[in-house]
C-alpha positions as CSV (number, residue, x, y, z in Angstrom):
1,M,-8.7,4.2,-20.2
2,W,-6.8,7.5,-19.6
3,V,-6.0,8.7,-16.1
4,D,-5.2,12.4,-15.5
5,F,-2.1,12.0,-13.3
6,N,-0.3,15.2,-12.3
7,L,2.3,16.2,-9.8
8,L,-0.3,16.8,-7.1
9,H,-1.7,13.3,-7.5
10,L,1.8,11.9,-7.3
11,L,2.4,13.9,-4.0
12,W,-0.7,12.6,-2.5
13,F,0.1,9.0,-3.6
14,V,3.5,9.2,-1.9
15,I,2.0,10.9,1.3
16,L,-0.7,8.3,1.6
17,G,1.7,5.5,0.7
18,G,3.9,6.6,3.6
19,F,1.0,6.6,6.0
20,V,-0.2,3.2,4.9
21,G,3.3,1.8,5.0
22,W,3.6,3.1,8.6
23,L,0.3,1.5,9.5
24,A,1.3,-1.8,7.9
25,G,4.6,-1.8,9.8
26,L,2.8,-1.2,13.0
27,A,0.4,-4.0,12.3
28,F,3.0,-6.4,11.1
29,R,6.0,-5.8,13.3
30,R,5.0,-3.2,15.9
31,R,7.2,-0.4,14.3
32,G,7.5,1.4,11.0
33,F,10.3,1.0,8.4
34,G,11.6,4.6,8.3
35,C,10.3,7.3,6.0
36,L,11.5,5.9,2.7
37,G,10.6,2.3,3.7
38,N,7.1,3.3,4.8
39,V,6.6,5.0,1.4
40,A,7.9,2.1,-0.5
41,V,5.8,-0.5,1.4
42,G,2.7,1.7,1.1
43,V,3.2,2.4,-2.7
44,I,3.9,-1.2,-3.5
45,G,0.9,-2.2,-1.2
46,A,-1.4,0.2,-3.2
47,V,-0.4,-1.3,-6.4
48,L,-0.7,-5.0,-5.2
49,G,-3.9,-4.3,-3.3
50,G,-5.4,-2.7,-6.4
51,L,-4.4,-5.7,-8.5
52,F,-5.6,-8.1,-6.0
53,F,-9.1,-6.6,-5.5
54,R,-9.4,-6.1,-9.3
55,L,-8.8,-9.8,-9.7
56,V,-11.5,-10.8,-7.2
57,G,-13.9,-8.3,-8.7
58,W,-14.2,-6.0,-5.6
59,H,-13.9,-2.2,-5.7
60,F,-13.7,0.2,-2.8
61,G,-14.2,3.8,-3.7
62,G,-13.2,7.0,-2.0
63,L,-10.3,7.9,0.3
64,L,-11.1,5.2,2.9
65,G,-11.5,2.6,0.2
66,S,-8.1,3.5,-1.3
67,L,-6.5,3.4,2.2
68,F,-8.1,0.0,2.9
69,T,-6.9,-1.4,-0.5
70,A,-3.4,-0.1,0.0
71,F,-3.3,-1.4,3.6
72,V,-4.4,-4.9,2.6
73,G,-1.9,-4.9,-0.3
74,A,0.9,-3.8,2.0
75,I,0.1,-6.5,4.6
76,L,0.1,-9.1,1.7
77,F,3.5,-7.7,0.5
78,L,5.0,-7.9,4.0
79,A,3.7,-11.4,4.5
80,V,5.2,-12.6,1.2
81,I,8.5,-10.9,2.0
82,S,8.6,-12.5,5.4
83,L,8.2,-15.9,3.9
84,F,11.2,-15.4,1.7
85,K,13.2,-13.7,4.5
86,R,12.9,-16.6,6.9
87,R,14.5,-19.1,4.5
């Protein structure tokens, strides 16, 4: 399967990743992680959320579905990180 991925898609991916990372930071620890931290958490969350929902056989389409998938992935990512950080 070929995906047409150009610079504009990458820009939107980073912008939405920053927004989702900020939301996940607010939900998880009541503040964000800074600009680059928010983008990193959001982008990693988008990838992990996509993998997770693909494994369970669920698909959420559109912008809201993508935001939801990335948000759930970011929360899962932060939860796993917090388990290792406490030890």
